[in-house]
PDB file of the backbone (N, CA, C, O) and the ligand in Angstrom, with CONECT records:
HET     ZN  A 101       1
ATOM      1  N   MET A   1      75.576 -66.241   5.382  1.00  0.00           N
ATOM      2  CA  MET A   1      75.564 -67.591   6.437  1.00  0.00           C
ATOM      3  C   MET A   1      74.361 -67.464   7.463  1.00  0.00           C
ATOM      4  O   MET A   1      74.122 -66.499   8.188  1.00  0.00           O
ATOM      5  N   LYS A   2      73.794 -68.424   7.381  1.00  0.00           N
ATOM      6  CA  LYS A   2      72.554 -68.774   8.413  1.00  0.00           C
ATOM      7  C   LYS A   2      73.061 -69.789   9.398  1.00  0.00           C
ATOM      8  O   LYS A   2      73.893 -70.670   9.181  1.00  0.00           O
ATOM      9  N   CYS A   3      72.341 -69.488  10.663  1.00  0.00           N
ATOM     10  CA  CYS A   3      72.536 -70.460  11.868  1.00  0.00           C
ATOM     11  C   CYS A   3      71.916 -71.829  11.623  1.00  0.00           C
ATOM     12  O   CYS A   3      70.738 -71.941  11.286  1.00  0.00           O
ATOM     13  N   VAL A   4      72.651 -72.765  11.780  1.00  0.00           N
ATOM     14  CA  VAL A   4      72.084 -74.077  11.628  1.00  0.00           C
ATOM     15  C   VAL A   4      71.106 -74.413  12.579  1.00  0.00           C
ATOM     16  O   VAL A   4      70.154 -75.159  12.350  1.00  0.00           O
ATOM     17  N   ILE A   5      71.365 -73.815  13.730  1.00  0.00           N
ATOM     18  CA  ILE A   5      70.330 -74.035  14.965  1.00  0.00           C
ATOM     19  C   ILE A   5      69.175 -73.362  15.157  1.00  0.00           C
ATOM     20  O   ILE A   5      68.236 -73.920  15.723  1.00  0.00           O
ATOM     21  N   CYS A   6      69.090 -72.084  14.715  1.00  0.00           N
ATOM     22  CA  CYS A   6      67.916 -71.192  14.956  1.00  0.00           C
ATOM     23  C   CYS A   6      67.612 -70.485  13.630  1.00  0.00           C
ATOM     24  O   CYS A   6      66.650 -69.718  13.584  1.00  0.00           O
ATOM     25  N   HIS A   7      68.363 -70.696  12.565  1.00  0.00           N
ATOM     26  CA  HIS A   7      68.173 -70.118  11.250  1.00  0.00           C
ATOM     27  C   HIS A   7      68.217 -68.448  11.332  1.00  0.00           C
ATOM     28  O   HIS A   7      67.757 -67.727  10.446  1.00  0.00           O
ATOM     29  N   GLY A   8      68.825 -67.985  12.504  1.00  0.00           N
ATOM     30  CA  GLY A   8      69.059 -66.734  12.587  1.00  0.00           C
ATOM     31  C   GLY A   8      70.292 -66.187  11.288  1.00  0.00           C
ATOM     32  O   GLY A   8      71.042 -66.927  10.651  1.00  0.00           O
ATOM     33  N   GLU A   9      70.181 -64.783  11.199  1.00  0.00           N
ATOM     34  CA  GLU A   9      71.076 -64.503  10.202  1.00  0.00           C
ATOM     35  C   GLU A   9      72.153 -63.358  10.867  1.00  0.00           C
ATOM     36  O   GLU A   9      73.055 -62.881  10.178  1.00  0.00           O
ATOM     37  N   ASP A  10      71.964 -63.014  12.161  1.00  0.00           N
ATOM     38  CA  ASP A  10      72.808 -62.205  12.819  1.00  0.00           C
ATOM     39  C   ASP A  10      74.087 -63.009  13.413  1.00  0.00           C
ATOM     40  O   ASP A  10      74.114 -63.278  14.614  1.00  0.00           O
ATOM     41  N   ILE A  11      74.970 -63.323  12.691  1.00  0.00           N
ATOM     42  CA  ILE A  11      76.212 -63.943  12.955  1.00  0.00           C
ATOM     43  C   ILE A  11      77.376 -62.981  12.823  1.00  0.00           C
ATOM     44  O   ILE A  11      77.630 -62.422  11.756  1.00  0.00           O
ATOM     45  N   LYS A  12      78.120 -62.793  14.002  1.00  0.00           N
ATOM     46  CA  LYS A  12      79.274 -61.877  13.960  1.00  0.00           C
ATOM     47  C   LYS A  12      80.549 -62.550  14.423  1.00  0.00           C
ATOM     48  O   LYS A  12      80.468 -63.415  15.295  1.00  0.00           O
ATOM     49  N   VAL A  13      81.624 -62.246  13.948  1.00  0.00           N
ATOM     50  CA  VAL A  13      82.978 -62.757  14.286  1.00  0.00           C
ATOM     51  C   VAL A  13      83.242 -62.157  15.699  1.00  0.00           C
ATOM     52  O   VAL A  13      83.354 -60.931  15.712  1.00  0.00           O
ATOM     53  N   MET A  14      83.350 -62.736  16.770  1.00  0.00           N
ATOM     54  CA  MET A  14      83.685 -62.415  18.009  1.00  0.00           C
ATOM     55  C   MET A  14      84.882 -62.917  18.686  1.00  0.00           C
ATOM     56  O   MET A  14      85.294 -64.050  18.434  1.00  0.00           O
ATOM     57  N   ASP A  15      85.506 -62.101  19.585  1.00  0.00           N
ATOM     58  CA  ASP A  15      86.806 -62.642  20.206  1.00  0.00           C
ATOM     59  C   ASP A  15      86.268 -63.446  21.529  1.00  0.00           C
ATOM     60  O   ASP A  15      85.646 -62.897  22.438  1.00  0.00           O
ATOM     61  N   ILE A  16      86.581 -64.724  21.490  1.00  0.00           N
ATOM     62  CA  ILE A  16      86.140 -65.298  22.568  1.00  0.00           C
ATOM     63  C   ILE A  16      87.312 -66.131  23.247  1.00  0.00           C
ATOM     64  O   ILE A  16      88.439 -66.200  22.756  1.00  0.00           O
ATOM     65  N   LYS A  17      86.953 -66.720  24.357  1.00  0.00           N
ATOM     66  CA  LYS A  17      88.138 -67.395  24.990  1.00  0.00           C
ATOM     67  C   LYS A  17      87.617 -68.892  25.033  1.00  0.00           C
ATOM     68  O   LYS A  17      86.591 -69.249  25.612  1.00  0.00           O
ATOM     69  N   GLU A  18      88.462 -69.689  24.345  1.00  0.00           N
ATOM     70  CA  GLU A  18      88.189 -71.138  24.479  1.00  0.00           C
ATOM     71  C   GLU A  18      88.916 -71.695  25.856  1.00  0.00           C
ATOM     72  O   GLU A  18      90.091 -71.428  26.109  1.00  0.00           O
ATOM     73  N   GLU A  19      88.166 -72.415  26.625  1.00  0.00           N
ATOM     74  CA  GLU A  19      88.646 -72.961  27.866  1.00  0.00           C
ATOM     75  C   GLU A  19      89.155 -74.262  27.791  1.00  0.00           C
ATOM     76  O   GLU A  19      88.448 -75.143  27.303  1.00  0.00           O
ATOM     77  N   TYR A  20      90.294 -74.515  28.208  1.00  0.00           N
ATOM     78  CA  TYR A  20      90.766 -75.919  28.248  1.00  0.00           C
ATOM     79  C   TYR A  20      91.260 -76.344  29.562  1.00  0.00           C
ATOM     80  O   TYR A  20      92.104 -75.642  30.119  1.00  0.00           O
ATOM     81  N   ALA A  21      90.844 -77.379  30.101  1.00  0.00           N
ATOM     82  CA  ALA A  21      91.270 -77.689  31.548  1.00  0.00           C
ATOM     83  C   ALA A  21      92.430 -78.624  31.547  1.00  0.00           C
ATOM     84  O   ALA A  21      92.511 -79.644  30.863  1.00  0.00           O
ATOM     85  N   ILE A  22      93.340 -78.161  32.400  1.00  0.00           N
ATOM     86  CA  ILE A  22      94.331 -79.166  32.856  1.00  0.00           C
ATOM     87  C   ILE A  22      94.532 -79.383  34.313  1.00  0.00           C
ATOM     88  O   ILE A  22      95.084 -78.570  35.055  1.00  0.00           O
ATOM     89  N   GLY A  23      94.031 -80.573  34.685  1.00  0.00           N
ATOM     90  CA  GLY A  23      93.882 -80.918  35.951  1.00  0.00           C
ATOM     91  C   GLY A  23      93.059 -79.883  36.694  1.00  0.00           C
ATOM     92  O   GLY A  23      91.966 -79.693  36.161  1.00  0.00           O
ATOM     93  N   ASN A  24      93.260 -79.262  37.632  1.00  0.00           N
ATOM     94  CA  ASN A  24      92.328 -78.280  38.299  1.00  0.00           C
ATOM     95  C   ASN A  24      92.553 -76.927  37.666  1.00  0.00           C
ATOM     96  O   ASN A  24      91.856 -76.064  38.199  1.00  0.00           O
ATOM     97  N   ASP A  25      93.276 -76.514  36.746  1.00  0.00           N
ATOM     98  CA  ASP A  25      93.649 -75.452  36.034  1.00  0.00           C
ATOM     99  C   ASP A  25      92.889 -75.146  34.762  1.00  0.00           C
ATOM    100  O   ASP A  25      92.625 -76.066  33.988  1.00  0.00           O
ATOM    101  N   ILE A  26      92.553 -74.007  34.527  1.00  0.00           N
ATOM    102  CA  ILE A  26      91.873 -73.676  33.343  1.00  0.00           C
ATOM    103  C   ILE A  26      92.675 -72.923  32.604  1.00  0.00           C
ATOM    104  O   ILE A  26      93.233 -72.007  33.207  1.00  0.00           O
ATOM    105  N   VAL A  27      92.933 -73.064  31.270  1.00  0.00           N
ATOM    106  CA  VAL A  27      93.858 -72.184  30.203  1.00  0.00           C
ATOM    107  C   VAL A  27      92.720 -71.590  29.298  1.00  0.00           C
ATOM    108  O   VAL A  27      91.808 -72.261  28.815  1.00  0.00           O
ATOM    109  N   CYS A  28      92.876 -70.417  29.156  1.00  0.00           N
ATOM    110  CA  CYS A  28      91.910 -69.594  28.178  1.00  0.00           C
ATOM    111  C   CYS A  28      92.784 -69.369  26.974  1.00  0.00           C
ATOM    112  O   CYS A  28      93.825 -68.720  27.079  1.00  0.00           O
ATOM    113  N   ILE A  29      92.409 -69.860  25.896  1.00  0.00           N
ATOM    114  CA  ILE A  29      92.755 -69.663  24.446  1.00  0.00           C
ATOM    115  C   ILE A  29      92.013 -68.798  23.657  1.00  0.00           C
ATOM    116  O   ILE A  29      91.028 -69.172  23.020  1.00  0.00           O
ATOM    117  N   PRO A  30      92.506 -67.460  23.667  1.00  0.00           N
ATOM    118  CA  PRO A  30      91.817 -66.415  22.764  1.00  0.00           C
ATOM    119  C   PRO A  30      91.791 -66.975  21.244  1.00  0.00           C
ATOM    120  O   PRO A  30      92.810 -67.398  20.699  1.00  0.00           O
ATOM    121  N   VAL A  31      90.428 -66.933  20.567  1.00  0.00           N
ATOM    122  CA  VAL A  31      90.371 -67.181  19.319  1.00  0.00           C
ATOM    123  C   VAL A  31      89.217 -66.072  18.871  1.00  0.00           C
ATOM    124  O   VAL A  31      88.488 -65.416  19.615  1.00  0.00           O
ATOM    125  N   LYS A  32      89.277 -66.069  17.513  1.00  0.00           N
ATOM    126  CA  LYS A  32      88.081 -65.377  16.806  1.00  0.00           C
ATOM    127  C   LYS A  32      87.146 -66.291  16.041  1.00  0.00           C
ATOM    128  O   LYS A  32      87.543 -66.931  15.067  1.00  0.00           O
ATOM    129  N   VAL A  33      85.981 -66.344  16.460  1.00  0.00           N
ATOM    130  CA  VAL A  33      85.138 -67.254  15.696  1.00  0.00           C
ATOM    131  C   VAL A  33      83.651 -66.588  15.423  1.00  0.00           C
ATOM    132  O   VAL A  33      83.267 -65.744  16.233  1.00  0.00           O
ATOM    133  N   PRO A  34      82.891 -66.901  14.427  1.00  0.00           N
ATOM    134  CA  PRO A  34      81.618 -66.481  14.297  1.00  0.00           C
ATOM    135  C   PRO A  34      80.774 -67.060  15.260  1.00  0.00           C
ATOM    136  O   PRO A  34      80.781 -68.258  15.542  1.00  0.00           O
ATOM    137  N   VAL A  35      79.885 -66.020  15.877  1.00  0.00           N
ATOM    138  CA  VAL A  35      79.056 -66.527  16.756  1.00  0.00           C
ATOM    139  C   VAL A  35      77.656 -66.062  16.438  1.00  0.00           C
ATOM    140  O   VAL A  35      77.533 -64.939  15.948  1.00  0.00           O
ATOM    141  N   CYS A  36      76.580 -66.805  16.663  1.00  0.00           N
ATOM    142  CA  CYS A  36      75.324 -66.444  16.323  1.00  0.00           C
ATOM    143  C   CYS A  36      74.865 -65.704  17.448  1.00  0.00           C
ATOM    144  O   CYS A  36      75.015 -66.166  18.579  1.00  0.00           O
ATOM    145  N   MET A  37      74.219 -64.394  17.219  1.00  0.00           N
ATOM    146  CA  MET A  37      73.969 -63.432  18.164  1.00  0.00           C
ATOM    147  C   MET A  37      72.588 -63.887  18.588  1.00  0.00           C
ATOM    148  O   MET A  37      72.201 -63.475  19.681  1.00  0.00           O
ATOM    149  N   THR A  38      71.879 -64.584  17.967  1.00  0.00           N
ATOM    150  CA  THR A  38      70.498 -65.043  18.624  1.00  0.00           C
ATOM    151  C   THR A  38      70.509 -66.331  19.506  1.00  0.00           C
ATOM    152  O   THR A  38      69.776 -66.296  20.495  1.00  0.00           O
ATOM    153  N   CYS A  39      71.230 -67.451  19.288  1.00  0.00           N
ATOM    154  CA  CYS A  39      71.363 -68.438  20.187  1.00  0.00           C
ATOM    155  C   CYS A  39      72.704 -68.808  20.719  1.00  0.00           C
ATOM    156  O   CYS A  39      72.812 -69.706  21.554  1.00  0.00           O
ATOM    157  N   GLY A  40      73.851 -68.072  20.212  1.00  0.00           N
ATOM    158  CA  GLY A  40      74.993 -68.199  20.901  1.00  0.00           C
ATOM    159  C   GLY A  40      75.793 -69.344  20.228  1.00  0.00           C
ATOM    160  O   GLY A  40      76.871 -69.640  20.743  1.00  0.00           O
ATOM    161  N   GLU A  41      75.393 -69.986  19.183  1.00  0.00           N
ATOM    162  CA  GLU A  41      76.216 -71.214  18.516  1.00  0.00           C
ATOM    163  C   GLU A  41      77.461 -70.545  18.144  1.00  0.00           C
ATOM    164  O   GLU A  41      77.571 -69.401  17.702  1.00  0.00           O
ATOM    165  N   ARG A  42      78.417 -71.422  18.384  1.00  0.00           N
ATOM    166  CA  ARG A  42      79.715 -71.029  17.830  1.00  0.00           C
ATOM    167  C   ARG A  42      80.205 -71.774  16.512  1.00  0.00           C
ATOM    168  O   ARG A  42      80.237 -73.005  16.503  1.00  0.00           O
ATOM    169  N   TYR A  43      80.518 -71.163  15.597  1.00  0.00           N
ATOM    170  CA  TYR A  43      81.019 -71.794  14.370  1.00  0.00           C
ATOM    171  C   TYR A  43      82.531 -71.690  14.045  1.00  0.00           C
ATOM    172  O   TYR A  43      83.062 -70.675  13.595  1.00  0.00           O
ATOM    173  N   TYR A  44      83.259 -73.028  14.367  1.00  0.00           N
ATOM    174  CA  TYR A  44      84.613 -73.190  14.459  1.00  0.00           C
ATOM    175  C   TYR A  44      84.858 -73.542  12.866  1.00  0.00           C
ATOM    176  O   TYR A  44      84.138 -74.322  12.243  1.00  0.00           O
ATOM    177  N   ASP A  45      85.911 -72.890  12.344  1.00  0.00           N
ATOM    178  CA  ASP A  45      86.341 -73.378  10.942  1.00  0.00           C
ATOM    179  C   ASP A  45      87.648 -74.346  11.086  1.00  0.00           C
ATOM    180  O   ASP A  45      88.355 -74.334  12.094  1.00  0.00           O
ATOM    181  N   ARG A  46      87.846 -75.050  10.138  1.00  0.00           N
ATOM    182  CA  ARG A  46      88.902 -75.875  10.172  1.00  0.00           C
ATOM    183  C   ARG A  46      90.308 -75.344  10.714  1.00  0.00           C
ATOM    184  O   ARG A  46      91.075 -76.021  11.397  1.00  0.00           O
ATOM    185  N   ARG A  47      90.538 -73.965  10.285  1.00  0.00           N
ATOM    186  CA  ARG A  47      91.984 -73.417  10.768  1.00  0.00           C
ATOM    187  C   ARG A  47      91.619 -73.197  12.403  1.00  0.00           C
ATOM    188  O   ARG A  47      92.528 -73.413  13.204  1.00  0.00           O
ATOM    189  N   THR A  48      90.590 -72.865  12.795  1.00  0.00           N
ATOM    190  CA  THR A  48      90.528 -72.710  14.200  1.00  0.00           C
ATOM    191  C   THR A  48      90.608 -73.937  15.048  1.00  0.00           C
ATOM    192  O   THR A  48      91.175 -73.998  16.139  1.00  0.00           O
ATOM    193  N   MET A  49      89.954 -74.953  14.408  1.00  0.00           N
ATOM    194  CA  MET A  49      89.937 -76.367  15.097  1.00  0.00           C
ATOM    195  C   MET A  49      91.467 -76.804  15.192  1.00  0.00           C
ATOM    196  O   MET A  49      91.900 -77.312  16.227  1.00  0.00           O
ATOM    197  N   GLN A  50      92.155 -76.618  14.233  1.00  0.00           N
ATOM    198  CA  GLN A  50      93.526 -77.016  14.061  1.00  0.00           C
ATOM    199  C   GLN A  50      94.392 -76.337  14.978  1.00  0.00           C
ATOM    200  O   GLN A  50      95.277 -76.921  15.603  1.00  0.00           O
ATOM    201  N   PHE A  51      94.119 -74.957  15.079  1.00  0.00           N
ATOM    202  CA  PHE A  51      94.880 -74.085  15.886  1.00  0.00           C
ATOM    203  C   PHE A  51      94.831 -74.568  17.329  1.00  0.00           C
ATOM    204  O   PHE A  51      95.809 -74.759  18.051  1.00  0.00           O
ATOM    205  N   LEU A  52      93.379 -74.761  17.685  1.00  0.00           N
ATOM    206  CA  LEU A  52      93.081 -75.222  19.189  1.00  0.00           C
ATOM    207  C   LEU A  52      93.872 -76.639  19.500  1.00  0.00           C
ATOM    208  O   LEU A  52      94.617 -76.786  20.468  1.00  0.00           O
ATOM    209  N   GLU A  53      93.582 -77.669  18.506  1.00  0.00           N
ATOM    210  CA  GLU A  53      94.265 -78.770  18.783  1.00  0.00           C
ATOM    211  C   GLU A  53      95.868 -78.741  18.976  1.00  0.00           C
ATOM    212  O   GLU A  53      96.508 -79.456  19.748  1.00  0.00           O
ATOM    213  N   GLU A  54      96.308 -77.882  18.215  1.00  0.00           N
ATOM    214  CA  GLU A  54      97.946 -77.545  18.078  1.00  0.00           C
ATOM    215  C   GLU A  54      98.210 -77.102  19.598  1.00  0.00           C
ATOM    216  O   GLU A  54      99.100 -77.609  20.279  1.00  0.00           O
ATOM    217  N   VAL A  55      97.368 -76.131  20.043  1.00  0.00           N
ATOM    218  CA  VAL A  55      97.763 -75.575  21.432  1.00  0.00           C
ATOM    219  C   VAL A  55      97.550 -76.522  22.356  1.00  0.00           C
ATOM    220  O   VAL A  55      98.423 -76.708  23.204  1.00  0.00           O
ATOM    221  N   GLU A  56      96.452 -77.231  22.366  1.00  0.00           N
ATOM    222  CA  GLU A  56      96.143 -78.149  23.367  1.00  0.00           C
ATOM    223  C   GLU A  56      97.209 -79.309  23.420  1.00  0.00           C
ATOM    224  O   GLU A  56      97.389 -79.915  24.476  1.00  0.00           O
ATOM    225  N   GLY A  57      97.937 -79.623  22.244  1.00  0.00           N
ATOM    226  CA  GLY A  57      98.882 -80.645  22.068  1.00  0.00           C
ATOM    227  C   GLY A  57     100.150 -80.134  22.838  1.00  0.00           C
ATOM    228  O   GLY A  57     100.813 -80.825  23.612  1.00  0.00           O
ATOM    229  N   LYS A  58     100.392 -78.810  22.509  1.00  0.00           N
ATOM    230  CA  LYS A  58     101.656 -77.911  23.291  1.00  0.00           C
ATOM    231  C   LYS A  58     101.387 -78.182  24.808  1.00  0.00           C
ATOM    232  O   LYS A  58     102.229 -78.696  25.544  1.00  0.00           O
ATOM    233  N   LEU A  59     100.034 -77.758  25.247  1.00  0.00           N
ATOM    234  CA  LEU A  59      99.793 -77.490  26.584  1.00  0.00           C
ATOM    235  C   LEU A  59      99.880 -79.084  27.354  1.00  0.00           C
ATOM    236  O   LEU A  59     100.099 -79.154  28.563  1.00  0.00           O
ATOM    237  N   ASN A  60      99.730 -80.028  26.711  1.00  0.00           N
ATOM    238  CA  ASN A  60      99.742 -81.460  27.459  1.00  0.00           C
ATOM    239  C   ASN A  60     101.214 -81.749  27.691  1.00  0.00           C
ATOM    240  O   ASN A  60     101.560 -82.563  28.547  1.00  0.00           O
ATOM    241  N   LYS A  61     102.119 -81.064  26.905  1.00  0.00           N
ATOM    242  CA  LYS A  61     103.686 -81.438  27.019  1.00  0.00           C
ATOM    243  C   LYS A  61     104.355 -80.607  28.336  1.00  0.00           C
ATOM    244  O   LYS A  61     104.888 -81.046  29.355  1.00  0.00           O
ATOM    245  N   THR A  62     104.098 -79.201  27.876  1.00  0.00           N
ATOM    246  CA  THR A  62     104.853 -78.179  28.459  1.00  0.00           C
ATOM    247  C   THR A  62     103.922 -76.996  29.042  1.00  0.00           C
ATOM    248  O   THR A  62     102.830 -76.783  28.514  1.00  0.00           O
ATOM    249  N   GLN A  63     104.316 -76.321  30.006  1.00  0.00           N
ATOM    250  CA  GLN A  63     103.411 -75.159  30.142  1.00  0.00           C
ATOM    251  C   GLN A  63     103.941 -73.771  29.791  1.00  0.00           C
ATOM    252  O   GLN A  63     103.489 -72.705  30.208  1.00  0.00           O
ATOM    253  N   VAL A  64     104.948 -73.945  28.977  1.00  0.00           N
ATOM    254  CA  VAL A  64     105.470 -72.593  28.470  1.00  0.00           C
ATOM    255  C   VAL A  64     104.493 -71.812  27.602  1.00  0.00           C
ATOM    256  O   VAL A  64     103.717 -72.292  26.776  1.00  0.00           O
ATOM    257  N   GLY A  65     104.650 -70.565  27.914  1.00  0.00           N
ATOM    258  CA  GLY A  65     103.749 -69.648  27.085  1.00  0.00           C
ATOM    259  C   GLY A  65     102.408 -69.279  27.945  1.00  0.00           C
ATOM    260  O   GLY A  65     101.437 -68.830  27.335  1.00  0.00           O
ATOM    261  N   LEU A  66     102.354 -69.460  29.307  1.00  0.00           N
ATOM    262  CA  LEU A  66     101.100 -69.431  29.920  1.00  0.00           C
ATOM    263  C   LEU A  66     101.500 -68.322  30.932  1.00  0.00           C
ATOM    264  O   LEU A  66     102.638 -68.264  31.399  1.00  0.00           O
ATOM    265  N   LYS A  67     100.472 -67.408  31.261  1.00  0.00           N
ATOM    266  CA  LYS A  67     100.594 -66.548  32.279  1.00  0.00           C
ATOM    267  C   LYS A  67      99.154 -66.566  33.172  1.00  0.00           C
ATOM    268  O   LYS A  67      97.996 -66.665  32.764  1.00  0.00           O
ATOM    269  N   GLU A  68      99.584 -66.456  34.301  1.00  0.00           N
ATOM    270  CA  GLU A  68      98.436 -66.467  35.302  1.00  0.00           C
ATOM    271  C   GLU A  68      97.797 -65.106  35.121  1.00  0.00           C
ATOM    272  O   GLU A  68      98.447 -64.063  35.185  1.00  0.00           O
ATOM    273  N   VAL A  69      96.492 -65.162  34.893  1.00  0.00           N
ATOM    274  CA  VAL A  69      95.721 -63.871  34.870  1.00  0.00           C
ATOM    275  C   VAL A  69      94.531 -63.794  35.869  1.00  0.00           C
ATOM    276  O   VAL A  69      93.810 -62.798  35.935  1.00  0.00           O
ATOM    277  N   GLY A  70      94.361 -64.913  36.654  1.00  0.00           N
ATOM    278  CA  GLY A  70      93.332 -64.781  37.631  1.00  0.00           C
ATOM    279  C   GLY A  70      93.276 -66.271  38.255  1.00  0.00           C
ATOM    280  O   GLY A  70      94.103 -67.114  37.905  1.00  0.00           O
ATOM    281  N   LYS A  71      92.402 -66.516  39.067  1.00  0.00           N
ATOM    282  CA  LYS A  71      92.179 -67.791  39.855  1.00  0.00           C
ATOM    283  C   LYS A  71      90.835 -68.374  39.462  1.00  0.00           C
ATOM    284  O   LYS A  71      89.833 -67.682  39.288  1.00  0.00           O
ATOM    285  N   VAL A  72      90.876 -69.565  39.346  1.00  0.00           N
ATOM    286  CA  VAL A  72      89.598 -70.335  39.240  1.00  0.00           C
ATOM    287  C   VAL A  72      89.134 -70.708  40.461  1.00  0.00           C
ATOM    288  O   VAL A  72      89.825 -71.499  41.103  1.00  0.00           O
ATOM    289  N   LEU A  73      87.964 -70.251  40.990  1.00  0.00           N
ATOM    290  CA  LEU A  73      87.464 -70.399  42.150  1.00  0.00           C
ATOM    291  C   LEU A  73      86.083 -71.275  42.113  1.00  0.00           C
ATOM    292  O   LEU A  73      85.256 -71.020  41.238  1.00  0.00           O
ATOM    293  N   MET A  74      85.846 -72.285  43.047  1.00  0.00           N
ATOM    294  CA  MET A  74      84.796 -73.109  42.928  1.00  0.00           C
ATOM    295  C   MET A  74      83.851 -72.677  44.031  1.00  0.00           C
ATOM    296  O   MET A  74      84.359 -72.439  45.127  1.00  0.00           O
ATOM    297  N   TYR A  75      82.496 -72.540  43.878  1.00  0.00           N
ATOM    298  CA  TYR A  75      81.535 -72.124  44.935  1.00  0.00           C
ATOM    299  C   TYR A  75      81.374 -73.344  45.643  1.00  0.00           C
ATOM    300  O   TYR A  75      81.353 -74.422  45.049  1.00  0.00           O
ATOM    301  N   GLU A  76      81.260 -73.245  46.851  1.00  0.00           N
ATOM    302  CA  GLU A  76      80.960 -74.397  47.839  1.00  0.00           C
ATOM    303  C   GLU A  76      79.646 -73.823  48.752  1.00  0.00           C
ATOM    304  O   GLU A  76      79.604 -72.673  49.190  1.00  0.00           O
ATOM    305  N   GLU A  77      78.807 -74.622  48.913  1.00  0.00           N
ATOM    306  CA  GLU A  77      77.682 -74.273  49.687  1.00  0.00           C
ATOM    307  C   GLU A  77      78.076 -74.573  51.115  1.00  0.00           C
ATOM    308  O   GLU A  77      78.527 -75.678  51.417  1.00  0.00           O
ATOM    309  N   LYS A  78      77.903 -73.542  52.056  1.00  0.00           N
ATOM    310  CA  LYS A  78      78.252 -73.664  53.503  1.00  0.00           C
ATOM    311  C   LYS A  78      76.988 -74.307  54.284  1.00  0.00           C
ATOM    312  O   LYS A  78      75.889 -73.763  54.180  1.00  0.00           O
ATOM    313  N   GLY A  79      77.152 -75.435  55.042  1.00  0.00           N
ATOM    314  CA  GLY A  79      76.090 -75.852  55.742  1.00  0.00           C
ATOM    315  C   GLY A  79      75.822 -75.160  57.213  1.00  0.00           C
ATOM    316  O   GLY A  79      74.858 -75.510  57.894  1.00  0.00           O
TER     317      GLY A  79
HETATM  318 ZN    ZN A 101      71.544 -69.402  16.155  1.00  0.00          ZN2+
END
């Protein structure tokens, strides 16, 4: 498999966290996807895309299955 962006061949399956925003909250969805080590391009296959769509569909209806692991903080410049 070659990267379509940089044509690099160093592509590894990595554990990443897909981030999904609900209002001011961010939900991290852990997935395994091949990632180009050279440019960082992620290659989602059909199954992963379907999985993410499924999870996002569930998240829109209910917040079951979520645990708080940290806070999302916004940097503000102080005058
Ligand atoms: Zn690449």
